[in-house]
PALO-191939 format. One line per field, with one value per residue (C-alpha): residue number from 1; residue in three letters; x, y, z. Coordinates in steps of 0.25 Angstrom, whole numbers, plus 2048, in hexadecimal, padded with zeros to 3 digits. Example, Ala and Ser with C-alpha at 12.3 -4.5 7.8 and 13.67 -1.06 7.14 Angstrom:
REM PALO-191939
seq = (1|2)
type = (ALA|SER)
X = (831|837)
Y = (7EE|7FC)
Z = (81F|81D)
END
This chain:
REM PALO-191939
seq = (1|2|3|4|5|6|7|8|9|10|11|12|13|14|15|16|17|18|19|20|21|22|23|24|25|26|27|28|29|30|31|32|33|34|35|36|37|38|39|40|41|42|43|44|45|46|47|48|49|50|51|52|53|54|55|56|57|58|59|60|61|62|63|64|65|66|67|68|69|70|71|72|73|74|75|76|77|78|79|80|81|82|83|84|85|86|87|88|89|90|91|92|93|94|95|96|97|98|99|100|101|102|103|104|105|106|107|108|109|110|111|112|113|114|115|116|117|118|119|120|121|122|123|124|125|126|127|128|129|130|131|132|133|134|135|136|137|138|139|140|141|142|143|144|145|146|147|148|149|150|151|152|153|154|155|156|157|158|159|160|161|162|163|164|165|166|167|168|169|170|171|172|173|174|175|176|177|178|179|180|181|182|183|184|185|186|187|188|189|190|191|192|193|194|195|196|197|198|199|200|201|202|203|204|205|206|207|208|209|210|211|212|213|214|215|216|217|218|219|220|221|222|223|224|225|226|227|228|229|230|231|232|233|234|235|236|237|238|239|240|241|242|243|244|245|246|247|248|249|250|251|252|253|254|255|256|257|258|259|260|261|262|263|264|265|266|267|268|269|270|271|272|273|274|275|276|277|278|279|280|281|282|283|284|285|286|287|288|289|290|291|292|293|294|295|296|297|298|299|300|301|302|303|304|305|306|307|308|309|310|311|312|313|314|315|316|317|318|319|320|321|322|323|324|325|326|327|328|329|330|331|332|333|334|335|336|337|338|339|340|341|342|343|344|345|346|347|348|349|350|351|352|353|354|355|356|357|358|359|360|361|362|363|364|365|366|367|368|369|370|371|372|373|374|375|376|377|378|379|380|381|382|383|384|385|386|387|388|389|390|391|392|393|394|395|396|397|398|399|400|401|402|403|404|405|406|407|408|409|410|411|412|413|414|415|416|417|418|419|420|421|422|423|424|425|426|427|428|429|430|431|432|433|434|435|436|437|438|439|440|441|442|443|444|445|446|447|448|449|450|451|452|453|454|455|456|457|458|459|460|461|462|463|464|465|466|467|468|469|470|471|472|473|474|475|476|477|478|479|480|481|482|483|484|485|486|487|488|489|490|491|492|493|494|495|496|497|498|499|500|501|502|503|504|505|506|507|508|509|510|511|512|513|514|515|516|517|518|519|520|521|522|523|524|525|526|527|528|529|530|531|532|533|534|535|536|537|538|539|540|541|542|543|544|545|546|547|548|549|550|551|552|553|554|555|556|557|558|559|560|561|562|563|564|565|566|567|568|569|570|571|572|573|574|575|576|577|578|579|580|581|582|583|584|585|586|587|588|589|590|591|592|593|594|595|596|597|598|599|600|601|602|603|604|605|606|607|608|609|610|611|612|613|614|615|616|617|618|619|620|621|622|623|624|625|626|627|628|629|630|631|632|633|634|635|636|637|638|639|640|641|642|643|644|645|646|647|648|649|650|651|652|653|654|655|656|657|658|659|660|661|662|663|664|665|666|667|668|669|670|671|672|673|674|675|676|677|678|679|680|681|682|683|684|685|686|687|688|689|690|691|692|693|694|695|696|697|698|699|700|701|702|703|704|705|706|707|708|709|710|711|712|713|714|715|716|717|718|719|720|721|722|723|724|725|726|727|728|729|730|731|732|733|734|735|736|737|738|739|740|741|742|743|744|745|746|747|748|749|750|751|752|753|754|755|756|757|758|759|760|761|762|763|764|765|766|767|768|769|770|771|772|773|774|775|776|777|778|779|780|781|782|783|784|785|786|787|788|789|790|791|792|793|794|795|796|797|798|799|800|801|802|803|804)
type = (MET|PRO|ASP|PHE|ARG|THR|ALA|LEU|LYS|ASP|GLY|SER|ILE|LEU|VAL|CYS|ASP|GLY|GLY|TYR|GLY|THR|LEU|LEU|MET|SER|ARG|GLY|LEU|PRO|ALA|GLY|MET|SER|PRO|GLU|LEU|TRP|GLY|LEU|GLU|LYS|PRO|GLU|VAL|ILE|LYS|GLY|ALA|HIS|ALA|ASP|TYR|LEU|ALA|ALA|GLY|ALA|ARG|ILE|LEU|THR|THR|ASN|THR|PHE|GLY|GLY|THR|GLY|PRO|LYS|LEU|GLY|LEU|GLY|VAL|ASP|VAL|THR|ASP|PHE|ASN|ARG|ARG|MET|ALA|SER|LEU|THR|ARG|GLU|VAL|ALA|GLY|ASP|ARG|VAL|PHE|VAL|ALA|GLY|SER|VAL|GLY|PRO|THR|GLY|LEU|PHE|VAL|ARG|PRO|LEU|GLY|PRO|LEU|SER|PHE|ARG|GLU|LEU|VAL|GLU|ILE|PHE|THR|LEU|GLN|ILE|ARG|GLY|LEU|VAL|ALA|GLY|GLY|CYS|ASP|LEU|ILE|LYS|ALA|GLU|THR|HIS|PHE|ASP|LEU|ALA|GLU|ALA|LYS|ALA|VAL|VAL|VAL|ALA|ALA|ARG|ALA|VAL|CYS|ASP|LEU|PRO|VAL|LEU|VAL|SER|MET|THR|PHE|GLU|GLY|ALA|ALA|SER|LEU|THR|GLY|SER|SER|PRO|LEU|THR|PHE|LEU|ASP|THR|MET|GLN|ASN|LEU|GLY|VAL|ASP|VAL|VAL|GLY|VAL|ASN|CYS|SER|ALA|GLY|PRO|VAL|GLU|MET|LEU|SER|THR|VAL|ARG|ALA|MET|GLN|GLU|ARG|LEU|GLU|THR|PRO|LEU|HIS|VAL|GLN|PRO|ASN|ALA|GLY|LEU|PRO|GLU|LEU|VAL|ASP|GLY|ARG|THR|VAL|PHE|ARG|LEU|GLY|PRO|ASP|GLU|PHE|ALA|ALA|ARG|THR|ALA|GLU|LEU|ALA|ALA|GLU|PRO|GLY|VAL|LYS|ILE|THR|GLY|GLY|CYS|CYS|GLY|THR|THR|PRO|ASP|HIS|ILE|ARG|ALA|LEU|ALA|GLY|ALA|VAL|ALA|GLY|LEU|GLY|HIS|THR|PRO|ASN|VAL|PRO|ALA|ARG|PRO|ALA|ALA|THR|VAL|LEU|THR|SER|ARG|ALA|ARG|SER|VAL|PRO|LEU|GLY|ARG|GLY|HIS|ALA|ALA|VAL|CYS|ILE|GLY|GLU|ARG|ILE|ASN|PRO|THR|GLY|LYS|GLU|ARG|LEU|THR|ALA|GLU|LEU|GLN|ALA|GLY|ASP|PHE|THR|TYR|ALA|GLN|MET|LEU|ALA|HIS|GLU|GLN|ILE|GLU|LEU|GLY|ALA|GLY|VAL|LEU|ASP|VAL|ASN|VAL|GLY|ALA|PRO|MET|VAL|LYS|GLU|GLU|GLU|LEU|LEU|PRO|ALA|LEU|SER|ARG|THR|LEU|LEU|SER|ARG|PHE|PRO|LEU|PRO|LEU|CYS|LEU|ASP|SER|THR|LYS|ILE|GLU|ALA|VAL|THR|GLU|CYS|LEU|TRP|ASP|TYR|PRO|GLY|SER|PRO|LEU|LEU|ASN|SER|ILE|SER|GLY|GLU|PRO|GLY|ARG|MET|GLU|GLU|LEU|GLY|PRO|LEU|CYS|ALA|ARG|LEU|GLY|ALA|PRO|PHE|ILE|LEU|LEU|PRO|LEU|GLU|GLY|ARG|LYS|LEU|PRO|VAL|THR|ALA|ALA|ASP|ARG|ILE|ARG|ILE|VAL|GLU|ALA|LEU|VAL|GLU|LYS|ALA|GLU|ALA|LEU|GLY|ILE|PRO|ARG|ARG|LEU|ILE|VAL|VAL|ASP|ALA|LEU|VAL|LEU|THR|VAL|SER|SER|LYS|PRO|GLU|SER|ALA|LEU|ALA|CYS|LEU|GLU|THR|VAL|ARG|HIS|CYS|THR|GLU|ARG|LEU|GLY|LEU|ALA|THR|THR|MET|GLY|LEU|SER|ASN|ILE|SER|PHE|GLY|LEU|PRO|ALA|ARG|GLU|LEU|VAL|ASN|SER|THR|PHE|LEU|ALA|MET|CYS|LEU|ALA|ALA|GLY|LEU|THR|SER|PHE|ILE|ALA|ASN|PRO|SER|SER|SER|ARG|LEU|ARG|GLU|ALA|HIS|ALA|ALA|ALA|GLU|VAL|LEU|LEU|ALA|ARG|ASP|ALA|GLN|ALA|ALA|ASN|PHE|ILE|ALA|GLY|TYR|ALA|GLY|TRP|LYS|PRO|GLY|GLU|GLY|GLY|ALA|ALA|ALA|GLY|GLY|SER|GLY|GLY|ALA|SER|LYS|ALA|VAL|SER|THR|ALA|ARG|ASP|ALA|VAL|VAL|ALA|GLY|ALA|ARG|ASP|ALA|VAL|LEU|ASP|LEU|VAL|GLU|ALA|GLU|LEU|ALA|LYS|GLY|ARG|ALA|PRO|PHE|ALA|LEU|VAL|ASN|GLU|GLU|LEU|ILE|PRO|GLY|ILE|MET|GLU|VAL|GLY|ASP|LYS|TYR|GLU|ARG|LYS|GLU|TYR|PHE|LEU|PRO|GLN|LEU|LEU|LEU|SER|ALA|GLU|THR|MET|GLN|ARG|ALA|MET|ALA|ARG|LEU|GLU|PRO|LEU|LEU|ALA|LYS|GLU|GLN|ALA|ALA|ALA|ALA|ARG|PRO|ARG|ILE|VAL|MET|ALA|THR|VAL|GLU|GLY|ASP|ILE|HIS|ASP|ILE|GLY|LYS|ASN|ILE|VAL|CYS|LEU|MET|LEU|LYS|ASN|HIS|GLY|PHE|GLU|VAL|ILE|ASP|LEU|GLY|LYS|ASP|VAL|PRO|ALA|ARG|ALA|ILE|VAL|ASP|ALA|ALA|LYS|GLU|HIS|GLY|ALA|LYS|LEU|ILE|GLY|LEU|SER|ALA|LEU|MET|THR|THR|THR|MET|VAL|ARG|MET|GLU|ASP|THR|VAL|ARG|LEU|VAL|ARG|GLU|GLU|GLY|VAL|SER|ALA|ARG|VAL|MET|ILE|GLY|GLY|ALA|VAL|VAL|THR|GLU|ALA|PHE|ALA|LYS|SER|ILE|GLY|ALA|ASP|GLY|CYS|SER|THR|ASP|ALA|VAL|SER|ALA|VAL|ARG|LEU|ALA|LYS|GLU|LEU|SER|ARG|GLU|SER|VAL)
X = (800|806|806|7FA|800|804|7F6|7F1|7F8|7F3|7E6|7DC|7D2|7D5|7C9|7C8|7BF|7B2|7AB|7AE|7A4|797|79F|7A4|796|791|79C|79A|79E|795|78D|795|7A2|7AF|7B3|7C1|7C1|7B8|7C2|7CC|7C2|7BE|7CB|7C6|7B9|7C2|7CB|7BF|7B9|7C7|7C7|7B9|7BD|7CA|7C2|7B9|7C4|7C9|7D8|7D8|7D3|7D1|7D4|7CA|7D0|7C6|7C4|7D2|7D6|7D7|7CB|7C3|7C9|7C8|7D1|7D8|7DB|7E9|7E6|7F3|7F2|7E3|7E6|7F2|7E9|7DE|7E7|7EE|7E1|7DE|7ED|7EB|7DF|7E5|7F2|7FA|7EE|7E7|7EA|7E7|7E1|7E2|7D5|7D6|7C8|7C4|7C7|7BA|7C2|7C5|7D1|7D0|7C9|7BE|7C3|7CC|7D8|7E4|7E8|7F5|7EC|7E4|7F0|7F5|7E8|7E9|7F8|7F5|7EB|7F3|800|7F7|7F2|800|805|7FA|7FE|7F5|7F9|7F2|7EB|7DC|7D6|7C7|7BA|7C0|7B7|7C1|7CD|7D6|7D4|7D6|7E3|7E7|7E7|7F0|7FA|7FA|7FC|808|80E|80D|810|811|805|7FB|7F0|7E1|7D8|7C9|7BF|7B0|7A7|799|795|79F|7A7|7AC|7A6|7B0|7AE|7BA|7B6|7BB|7C4|7CA|7CC|7D3|7DC|7E1|7E4|7EB|7F3|7F7|7FB|7F2|7F2|7E3|7D7|7C9|7BB|7B3|7A6|79A|795|792|79A|790|791|7A0|7A2|7A0|7AB|7B5|7B2|7B4|7C2|7C6|7C8|7D6|7D8|7E6|7E6|7E0|7D1|7CB|7BB|7B4|7A5|79A|790|786|782|77E|770|76B|761|75B|767|771|77A|777|77E|776|781|783|790|78D|787|792|79D|797|796|7A3|7AA|7A4|7AB|7B8|7B8|7BA|7C8|7D1|7CA|7D5|7CE|7C0|7B9|7AD|7A9|79D|793|79D|7A0|7A9|79E|79F|7AE|7AD|7A3|7AC|7B8|7B2|7AC|7B9|7C1|7C2|7C4|7D1|7D6|7D7|7DF|7D7|7DB|7D8|7CE|7D3|7E1|7E8|7F7|7F4|7E7|7E5|7DA|7D3|7C9|7BE|7C5|7CF|7D6|7DE|7EA|7EC|7EB|7DE|7D8|7D5|7E1|7DF|7E1|7E8|7E3|7EF|7E8|7E9|7F7|7FA|805|800|7F3|7F3|7E5|7E8|7F6|7EF|7E4|7EE|7F7|7EA|7E6|7DA|7D6|7CA|7D1|7D8|7CA|7C5|7D1|7CE|7BF|7C2|7CC|7C3|7B8|7C1|7C5|7D1|7D2|7DD|7E1|7EF|7F1|7FC|7FD|80C|80B|814|810|808|80C|809|80A|7FE|7F6|7F7|7F1|7E6|7E2|7E2|7D9|7D0|7D0|7CD|7C2|7BB|7BF|7C0|7CC|7DA|7E5|7F3|7FC|806|811|820|820|821|81B|80E|80C|80F|804|7FA|7FD|7FA|7ED|7E7|7DC|7DF|7EA|7EF|7F9|806|80C|818|824|831|83F|843|84C|844|836|832|838|830|823|822|820|816|80E|80F|80B|7FF|7FB|7FD|801|80B|810|81E|826|832|83C|84A|853|852|852|845|844|840|840|836|842|847|839|836|843|840|832|837|842|838|82D|838|83C|82D|82B|837|831|824|81C|813|811|803|806|80F|80A|815|816|81B|822|81D|827|823|824|828|836|836|830|831|82A|81D|822|82A|81E|816|821|822|813|813|81E|818|80B|80F|81C|81B|80B|80B|801|806|804|809|808|802|803|812|813|80E|815|81A|811|805|7F8|7FC|7EE|7EF|7FD|7F9|7EC|7F4|7FF|7F4|7EE|7FB|7FF|7F2|7F4|802|7FB|7FB|7F2|7F1|7F5|7F6|7F0|7E5|7D8|7D2|7D9|7CE|7D8|7DE|7D0|7CC|7D9|7D8|7C9|7CC|7D8|7D0|7C6|7D2|7D9|7CC|7CB|7BE|7B4|7AA|7B0|7A6|7AE|7B2|7A4|79F|7A9|7AA|79D|79B|7A9|7AE|7BC|7C2|7B7|7BD|7B5|7B3|7BE|7C3|7BC|7B9|7BB|7AE|7AC|7B0|7A8|79F|7A4|7A2|79B|790|78F|787|792|79C|795|793|7A2|7A7|7AE|7AF|7BA|7B1|7A3|7A5|7A9|79C|793|799|797|788|786|78D|783|778|774|76C|774|767|766|775|773|766|769|778|77E|772|770|77F|780|774|77B|787|77E|778|786|78A|77E|781|78F|795|79A|7A0|7A3|7AF|7A6|79B|7A3|7AA|79C|797|7A3|7A1|793|797|7A0|795|78B|795|795|786|781|783|77B|770|76E|76B|760|75C|75D|764|75A|752|75E|75A|762|768|771|77B|783|78B|785|78B|796|799|7A5|7A3|79F|7A3|795|78E|798|795|786|787|78F|784|779|77F|780|771|76D|76C|771|77A|77D|788|78B|796|799|796|78A|781|772|76F|779|772|764|768|76E|762|759|763|764|756|75A|750|75A|764|76E|775|781|788|792|793|789|78D|788|77C|774|777|76E|762|766|765|758|751|756|750|743|743|745|73B|745|73F|74C|74C|758|760|76B|777|783|788|782|774|768|759|755|75E|759|74A|74E|753|748|751|74B|754|762|76D|77A|781|782|779|76D|76F|76C|760|75B|75D|755|74A|749|74A|73F|736|739|734)
Y = (800|80E|819|822|82E|825|820|82E|830|824|825|81D|821|81C|817|819|812|816|81A|813|819|812|806|804|807|7FB|7F3|7F6|804|809|816|822|81B|820|817|81A|815|809|805|803|7F9|7F3|7F2|7E6|7EE|7FA|7F0|7E9|7F7|7FA|7EC|7EE|7FB|7F5|7E9|7F3|7FA|805|809|812|80E|818|816|817|823|82E|833|82F|83C|83F|848|83D|831|837|837|82A|826|825|82C|828|81A|819|81E|815|809|80D|80F|802|7FB|801|7FE|7EF|7EE|7F7|7F0|7F5|7F4|801|80F|812|820|826|82D|83A|840|84E|850|857|863|870|879|887|890|886|87D|87B|875|87B|876|870|868|862|85E|857|850|84A|847|83D|836|836|830|824|823|823|819|810|80F|819|81D|82B|834|836|843|841|848|855|861|86C|871|873|865|85F|867|862|854|857|85E|853|848|84F|851|842|83B|83C|834|839|842|841|84C|84B|856|855|860|864|869|874|875|86D|86F|87B|882|87C|87A|86E|877|87D|870|86B|877|876|867|869|874|86A|860|854|848|847|850|84A|84C|842|840|84A|847|83C|83A|843|84F|84D|850|860|85F|858|861|86E|868|866|875|874|865|85F|854|846|847|83D|83C|833|836|830|826|832|839|831|82E|827|81D|814|817|814|81D|81C|821|820|81E|80F|80A|80A|818|81E|817|81D|82B|82B|826|832|83B|833|836|845|84A|84A|83E|834|82D|829|821|822|829|828|81D|816|807|7FD|7FA|809|809|7FC|802|80F|807|801|80E|816|80A|810|81E|825|830|83D|849|855|862|86E|877|883|880|88A|88D|88E|88E|894|88F|893|889|88E|894|891|89C|897|89F|89C|8A2|89C|8A3|8B1|8B8|8B9|8C5|8C2|8CD|8D3|8DC|8D3|8D8|8E1|8E9|8F8|8F4|8F9|8F3|8E6|8E6|8EA|8DF|8D4|8D8|8D6|8C9|8D0|8CC|8D5|8DE|8D3|8CC|8D9|8DA|8CC|8CF|8DC|8D5|8C9|8D3|8D9|8CC|8C6|8B7|8B5|8BD|8C0|8BF|8C6|8C9|8CE|8D9|8DD|8D6|8CB|8BC|8B8|8A9|8AB|8B6|8B2|8A4|8AA|8B5|8AB|8A2|8AE|8B2|8A4|8A2|8AE|8AF|8A5|8AA|8A3|8AA|8AF|8AD|8B9|8B8|8B8|8B0|8A1|89E|8A6|8A0|892|893|899|88E|884|88B|88C|883|884|889|897|8A0|8A2|8B0|8AD|8A4|8AA|8A6|8AA|89F|894|89A|890|884|888|88C|885|877|87C|882|875|86D|876|879|888|890|89B|8A7|8A5|8B2|8B3|8B8|8B3|8BB|8CA|8CE|8D0|8CA|8D5|8CE|8C4|8BA|8BB|8B9|8AD|8A7|8A8|8A2|896|893|894|88C|881|881|880|874|86E|86F|868|875|874|880|881|887|892|8A0|8A9|8B8|8C0|8CA|8D7|8E3|8F1|8F7|905|8FF|8F3|8F7|8E9|8E2|8E1|8DB|8D1|8CD|8CB|8C2|8BA|8B8|8B3|8A9|8A3|8A2|89D|895|891|88F|896|8A0|8AE|8BA|8C7|8D3|8DC|8EA|8EA|8ED|8FB|8FF|90E|911|91A|914|906|900|903|8FC|8F0|8ED|8EF|8E5|8DB|8DB|8D8|8CD|8C6|8C6|8C0|8B4|8BA|8B1|8B9|8C7|8CC|8DA|8E2|8DF|8EC|8F2|8F5|8F6|8E8|8E2|8E8|8E3|8D6|8D4|8D9|8D0|8C4|8C7|8C9|8BD|8B4|8B0|8B7|8AF|8B8|8C3|8C0|8C5|8D1|8D5|8D2|8DB|8E6|8E7|8F5|8F9|908|90C|90E|906|8F9|8EC|8DF|8D5|8CC|8BF|8C3|8BA|8B3|8B1|8BE|8C0|8CC|8D8|8D7|8E2|8DC|8D0|8C9|8CB|8C6|8B9|8B7|8BA|8B2|8BE|8B9|8C3|8CF|8CA|8CF|8DD|8DE|8D8|8E2|8ED|8EA|8E8|8F6|8FC|8F6|8EB|8E0|8D2|8CB|8D3|8D1|8C2|8C2|8CD|8CA|8BD|8B3|8B9|8B8|8AA|8A7|8AD|8A4|898|89C|89E|890|88A|891|88C|89A|897|88A|884|88E|89A|894|891|89F|8A6|89D|8A1|8B0|8AF|8A7|8B3|8BD|8B4|8B2|8C2|8C3|8B7|8BE|8CA|8C1|8B9|8C7|8C9|8BA|8B9|8AB|8A5|89D|897|889|87E|872|866|863|856|84D|83F|833|82D|839|842|84C|85A|865|866|866|870|87A|878|87B|888|88C|889|891|89D|89B|89C|88E|889|87D|871|86A|85C|859|84D|83E|840|835|836|836|841|84A|847|849|857|85B|858|85F|86C|86C|86D|86F|86A|85F|85F|852|851|846|845|837|82D|823|82D|832|827|82C|838|82F|82A|838|83C|82F|832|840|83B|82F|838|843|84E|859|85E|85F|857|85C|854|858|854|852|844|847|849|84E|840|83A|845|841|832|833|83D|849|857|85B|85B|864|863|870|87A|884|87B|875|883|885|878|87A|887|880|875|87E|887|87A|875|882)
Z = (800|7FC|807|807|800|7F4|7F4|7F3|7E6|7DE|7D6|7DE|7E8|7F6|7FE|80D|817|81C|828|836|840|83A|836|845|84A|842|848|857|85A|865|861|867|869|863|857|85A|869|865|85B|866|86C|85F|856|84E|84A|845|83E|838|833|82C|826|820|81A|814|80E|808|800|809|806|813|820|82B|83A|845|84A|845|854|858|85E|86D|86E|867|86E|87C|888|88B|87D|878|86A|863|868|864|856|854|858|84F|843|846|845|837|832|836|82D|822|822|816|80C|80F|816|824|827|835|838|83F|842|848|857|85A|85E|858|858|85D|85C|859|864|86F|868|862|854|85A|865|85A|852|85E|860|852|853|85E|855|849|850|853|845|83F|84A|846|837|830|821|822|82C|828|82F|82C|82F|833|834|838|830|83C|841|833|832|840|83C|830|839|843|839|833|840|843|836|827|823|819|81E|819|81F|81D|821|822|81D|820|812|80E|81A|826|834|837|82A|820|812|80A|803|80F|816|809|808|816|815|808|80F|819|80F|813|80A|808|80B|80D|810|818|820|821|813|809|7FC|7F4|7FE|7FF|7F0|7F2|7FD|7F4|7E8|7F1|7F4|7E6|7E4|7EA|7ED|7EB|7F5|7F4|7F9|803|803|80D|80D|816|812|812|81F|82C|830|83C|83A|845|84E|843|83A|82C|820|813|808|806|801|7F2|7F2|7FB|7F2|7E5|7EA|7F1|7E4|7DD|7E8|7E7|7D8|7DB|7D7|7E3|7EB|7EF|7FB|7FE|808|811|81E|827|824|81A|81C|816|80C|808|806|7FE|7F5|7F4|7F1|7E5|7E0|7E0|7DB|7CD|7D1|7D0|7D9|7D1|7D8|7D8|7D0|7D9|7D2|7D9|7DF|7E8|7EB|7F9|802|810|819|825|82C|823|816|80B|804|7F8|7F2|7E4|7D6|7D3|7E0|7E4|7EB|7FA|802|80F|819|820|82A|837|839|845|83E|83E|845|853|856|851|858|866|864|861|86D|875|86F|869|85A|858|84E|847|845|840|836|832|82F|827|81E|81C|818|80E|807|80E|80C|817|823|827|836|83D|84C|84C|856|862|86F|867|869|85A|85D|866|85F|851|853|85C|852|847|84E|851|842|83D|846|841|832|828|821|821|828|825|831|831|83B|83B|848|845|853|850|842|847|852|848|83E|848|84C|83E|839|82A|821|825|81D|824|822|81F|81D|817|814|822|828|82F|82C|821|828|835|82F|822|827|831|826|81F|82B|82E|81F|820|813|816|80F|809|80B|801|80B|80F|817|819|80A|803|7F6|7EC|7DF|7DA|7D7|7E6|7EB|7E2|7E6|7F5|7F3|7EB|7F5|801|7F9|7F7|806|809|801|806|814|80F|80D|801|7F7|7FA|808|802|7FF|7F9|7FE|7F2|7FC|7F8|7FA|7F8|7EA|7F0|7F4|7EB|7DD|7D7|7E3|7DD|7D1|7D9|7E1|7D4|7CE|7DB|7DB|7CD|7CF|7DC|7D5|7C8|7CA|7D9|7DA|7E7|7EE|7F0|7F9|7FD|807|7FD|803|804|7F5|7F7|804|803|7F7|7F6|7F1|7F7|7F5|7E6|7E5|7EE|7E6|7D8|7DD|7E2|7D5|7CE|7D8|7D7|7C8|7CA|7D3|7E1|7EA|7F6|7FC|80A|80B|812|80C|80F|803|7F9|7EE|7F1|7F1|7E4|7DD|7E3|7DF|7D1|7CF|7D3|7C8|7BE|7C2|7BF|7CE|7D1|7C9|7C1|7CA|7D4|7E0|7D9|7D5|7E3|7E9|7DF|7D7|7DD|7DE|7DC|7DC|7EA|7F1|7F2|7F1|7F7|7F9|7ED|7F1|7FF|80B|80A|819|820|82D|830|837|846|84C|855|85E|853|849|853|855|846|843|84F|855|863|866|862|868|876|873|86A|875|87F|876|874|883|885|87C|885|87C|884|885|881|874|871|872|86A|85F|85D|862|85F|851|84F|853|84A|83E|841|841|834|82E|833|82C|81F|820|821|82F|834|841|845|842|84A|856|856|855|860|869|865|86A|877|87A|879|880|88C|88D|88C|894|8A2|89D|896|8A4|8AA|8A0|8A1|892|894|89E|894|88C|886|88C|884|887|87D|87C|872|874|87A|872|86A|86E|863|869|85F|859|866|86C|860|862|871|86E|864|86D|878|86F|86B|87A|87E|88B|888|891|889|88E|885|87C|87E|887|88A|888|897|89A|88F|894|8A3|89F|898|8A4|8AE|8A6|8A1|893|888|87D|87B|870|86C|863|85C|851|84E|848|853|85E|857|85D|86C|869|868|876|87C|875|87A|888|887|883|88D|899|894|893|88B|884|875|86F|863|85D|854|84D|83F|83D|843|83A|83C|839|844|84E|84B|84C|85A|85F|860|85E|853|84D|848|841|845|850|849|846|854|85A|851|855|864|863|85C|866|872|86D|86B|879|880)
END
């Protein structure tokens, strides 16, 4: 058997195995019990499942370690040893005939600011698991069913720290985005920056629904693709989980998916069995793997958790907003020294409104610890705004901390030929998938001519590649010198940009305003120079986007370079243009937040640092606390809910807005109590049912319910029916909310509903989770169901009104 990377290069389609949860349930796995821990007790059953998939034609067997991290296994389990034992079981069945993939699933935890962990801590959690998988004889690491970009990235970083095995990373999407708001293309871009061996999509959809996700990736897909759909979506019938797609129908539809350009590996996820894989292996036997030719390749792509920004000749040039820099800004300097990010966020908002596609972030001021402040400000900006960041510091400690704290692919500004800087920062950028600006400087002499700049660029690119750094991570700074003292500077920049674009295939940038230093009419010079550089191939520029002349030149150039289809952006921004009036941004940011001037605005924007000042200002004017809640905060959180349902907001924005409202409510609650406004709050008991340790969804619902005026008694996770009913009696709750993520624990919801009815408790029962349906709710006697936090609040309000 060849090694896995060699197999990726042949012309065949590799078939992976299928689902294990429902298969193991059919072989004795108790409802609600961890399949991983049960596997320790029943190793022969696990081996039997592997053997059945092997006999069905699978060329890749997956270890029984999906929940094999410390947070999922719980205290008292040696994580590394557990994973070694499970991998050894799979290796024993596979022998040297097929490949063994070490399964790494999500931990159920988030990195800050969404959760309690640092990125380094999350990497260490995965490191313990992957060490065991490697020791057990795996051929590749397979991260699967991930829903957060930072966590998927952490698996890659951990795997690379432990071994040189191939890495496959597969994400699950709910429609057009993952749970935390990453599109398939943003996920792909980040993984390709990290240099993974295979990208993939699995779970949450059947083969037909998964087709749109695959095609969305093909725009920039260069990496082999793995597709592993469900056998449809689960339904609970007579207490059993049922997936409607039978083996033949599943195989036929998945074979159509596998025929898409780029697909190299296929298999089955939830609901699939050895019969499904046997049928699939037969259906794809005649298919060949066709590498994908990207429809719109990019030289470099920057990403945040929520957005990709491609840099390349076939894409609109990107303005990197330069204003979050304390140089010459007394207010920003003073606030940074005080650890206050109010003005920095204001500058970010203004630049986004004016069309910046990336935000440069610099905190270099006296009496500022950049290694602490730069990551903190970056987290704050990323939590409020969707744009990628350009991390701007000469201090290696500061950018290192920031790179380790960033969920996607930031731009590092910059790496030069300064001795040791490439050697120290370059490999870190490669490890963390971070593009960087390459500054053509060596020694103290500025390279004035294009020939000197190009020579330095080529030498530094050669050094980078020798260090294992791919060209996709390199953005060349053309090094703008002022024409008032170096008349040939503009021409040198133009030639450098052309060479990097046409000969080296690299993205380019420049600090634009340097060109006009010491001259009158600087905006006129800058805008003219920008137009010339864009024609030469410039892919981004660092500038102040408030300059109307720059925006005009940028917008017009995009039309003339045939990058603004039917001049749509130009017409939208300049249809009523008159000389000297400026206009809209070229392309715009497509996601800037509304200006924050009221408490409602703060909740909608998630401006948690601003909301208390706005609340205090309203109270000082004499506004009643009750009016503030009903006229500002509640309408604001309801608008957030509407945006979430329209897929304009995702989980990070939802959590940030909820936290903003919580801060406001904490200030107002003592005042509300005096007005007796909170006396009649409806009370709800919330719990994740017995056997289920997933509580992310339940926790989010609890947070939203509190913001909508409910008194929440949160019992936590893995809660027996008896404890839930007793708590409802003790607290006189009118509502009970039950959560379950797994099909194996859905049945425990029925136990609680039955006990509620048997004991004559008057509380209405609502259920929730990714796998629950209205039909299931009715079948167990629940009063309703929801699949997300927003619909859960709506349902709770309806049920609380009905119970009065």
